[in-house]
C-alpha positions in Angstrom: 246.7 101.6 187.6 250.3 100.2 187.9 249.4 97.2 185.7 249.2 99.7 182.8 252.4 101.5 183.5 255.3 99.7 181.9 259.0 99.9 181.8 260.6 98.9 178.1 264.3 97.8 178.6 266.6 100.0 176.6 264.2 103.0 176.7 264.6 105.7 179.2 261.5 106.3 181.8 258.0 104.7 182.1 255.2 104.4 179.6 251.4 104.0 179.9 249.8 101.2 177.7 247.3 102.9 175.2 246.2 100.1 172.9 247.4 96.5 171.6 247.9 96.0 168.0 249.0 92.7 166.2 252.4 91.7 167.6 252.9 95.1 169.4 251.6 97.6 172.0 251.1 101.3 171.6 252.4 103.1 174.5 252.7 106.6 175.6 255.8 108.1 177.5 254.8 109.6 180.8 257.6 112.5 180.3 256.9 113.9 176.8 253.4 112.2 176.0 254.7 110.9 172.8 253.1 107.5 171.4 255.4 104.8 170.1 254.9 101.1 169.4 256.4 98.5 171.5 257.2 95.1 169.7 256.8 91.8 171.4 260.7 91.2 171.0 261.3 93.9 173.6 261.4 93.3 177.3 258.6 94.9 178.5 257.2 94.4 182.3 254.3 96.0 184.2 255.3 97.8 187.3 252.3 95.8 189.0 254.3 92.6 188.3 257.5 93.8 190.1 258.1 93.4 193.9 261.2 94.2 196.2 263.2 91.6 198.0 262.9 91.8 202.0 264.3 89.3 204.7 260.7 87.8 204.8 258.8 87.8 201.7 258.9 89.9 198.5 256.8 93.2 198.8 254.9 94.4 195.7 256.1 97.4 194.2 252.9 99.3 194.7 253.4 99.1 198.7 256.9 100.2 198.3 255.8 103.3 196.5 253.2 103.8 199.0 255.7 104.0 201.7 257.9 106.3 199.6 254.7 108.5 199.1 254.1 108.4 203.0 257.5 109.3 203.8 257.6 112.2 201.1 254.0 113.5 202.1 252.9 112.7 198.1 255.8 115.1 197.0 258.9 114.3 194.7 261.4 112.6 196.6 264.0 114.7 198.3 267.1 112.9 197.8 269.3 114.0 195.0 270.0 110.8 192.8 273.2 112.3 191.1 274.9 113.4 194.4 273.8 110.8 196.8 276.4 108.3 198.1 275.7 104.5 198.1 275.3 104.8 201.9 272.7 107.4 201.7 270.5 105.8 199.2 270.5 102.5 201.3 269.8 104.6 204.4 266.9 106.1 202.5 265.6 102.8 201.4 265.9 101.6 205.0 263.6 104.4 206.1 261.0 103.4 203.3 261.3 99.7 203.7 263.3 98.7 206.7 263.6 94.8 206.3 264.7 95.3 202.7 267.4 92.6 201.7 270.5 94.5 201.4 272.3 91.8 199.8 269.9 91.4 196.8 268.7 94.9 196.7 271.4 96.9 194.6 272.0 100.6 194.6 271.0 100.7 191.1 267.5 99.2 192.0 267.1 101.8 194.8 267.9 104.8 192.2 265.5 103.2 189.6 262.7 103.0 192.2 263.4 106.7 193.3 263.5 107.8 189.6 260.3 105.8 188.8 258.4 107.3 191.8 259.3 110.9 190.7 258.3 110.2 187.2 254.9 108.8 188.3 254.3 111.7 190.8 255.2 114.2 188.0 252.8 112.5 185.6 250.0 112.7 188.4 249.8 109.3 189.2 249.7 108.6 193.0 247.0 105.9 193.6 249.3 103.2 194.6 247.2 102.2 197.5 244.4 101.1 195.5 246.6 98.3 193.9 248.0 97.4 197.2 244.5 96.9 198.5 243.6 95.0 195.3 246.6 92.9 195.7 245.9 91.9 199.4 242.2 91.0 198.5 243.2 88.7 195.6 245.7 86.9 198.2 242.8 86.5 200.7 
């Protein structure tokens, strides 16, 4: 499912891939369900292609989202992104992914992860585990 969820640089929120046209994608906002074109000149990345830095090897975003889901019992994140300090955000990330690389994972990355998680939960997309298992099967 995460392969069809996209982040588009310069546009807030996340988008679901609906269709492909000539030189563009048709995407639907997870927030307001509006459909818009996304052109090839824009920086578009699938959430399925993103990984988090750790001290050992990179961890796919699907596994990180699953860890957040486990910590939050499938509900939205309890941490307030606007009021939380950098230390609180790093401590939260330490609970979710204990061996994350504290030098290469910035506070802005943690905020983006939590906001994406909240958007996905609000949209009813919570099947992160299936992607994690599929990625493990491909690796073997």
